[in-house]
C-alpha positions in Angstrom: 75.8 97.0 -11.7 74.4 93.9 -13.2 76.2 93.5 -16.6 73.1 92.5 -18.4 71.3 95.5 -17.0 74.2 97.7 -18.2 73.9 96.3 -21.7 70.1 96.8 -21.7 70.5 100.4 -20.6 73.1 101.2 -23.2 71.2 99.5 -26.0 67.8 101.1 -25.0 69.5 104.6 -24.7 70.7 104.2 -28.3 67.5 103.0 -29.8 65.1 105.0 -27.7 62.5 102.2 -27.8 60.7 100.4 -25.0 62.6 97.4 -23.6 61.6 93.9 -22.7 63.9 91.3 -21.3 63.6 87.7 -20.2 66.4 88.1 -17.7 64.6 88.2 -14.4 67.6 89.4 -12.4 68.2 92.3 -14.8 64.5 93.3 -14.8 64.4 93.3 -11.0 67.6 95.3 -10.9 66.4 97.9 -13.3 63.0 98.4 -11.6 64.3 98.2 -8.0 67.1 100.7 -8.6 65.0 103.2 -10.5 66.6 102.7 -13.9 63.4 101.6 -15.6 59.7 101.8 -15.1 56.9 99.7 -16.7 55.0 101.4 -19.5 52.9 98.4 -20.3 53.9 95.2 -18.8 56.2 93.5 -19.9 57.6 96.6 -21.7 59.8 99.0 -19.7 61.1 102.5 -20.5 64.2 104.1 -19.2 64.0 106.7 -16.5 65.9 109.9 -16.3 68.4 108.2 -14.0 69.1 105.6 -16.7 69.5 108.2 -19.4 72.0 110.1 -17.3 73.9 106.9 -16.6 74.0 106.1 -20.3 75.4 109.6 -21.1 78.1 109.3 -18.5 79.1 105.8 -19.8 79.2 107.1 -23.4 81.4 110.0 -22.3 83.7 107.7 -20.3 84.0 105.3 -23.3 84.8 108.1 -25.6 87.5 109.4 -23.2 89.0 105.9 -23.0 89.0 105.6 -26.8 90.9 108.9 -27.1 93.5 107.7 -24.5 94.0 104.5 -26.5 94.6 106.3 -29.8 97.3 108.6 -28.4 
């Protein structure tokens, strides 16, 4: 996954607000792979796919944090 797109998904999942980015590659990646949809150009909203991805990432990060603290 595009690292900028990953950062955008994680930040947008936390805030719950529409997203706008100047990074053309990230924008293309998010739209073409179904992680975001335009609400009003240039604003995008996360799709269910992106929300599920963010939840998986949060769970994985929490698990890694628990492993590091043992």
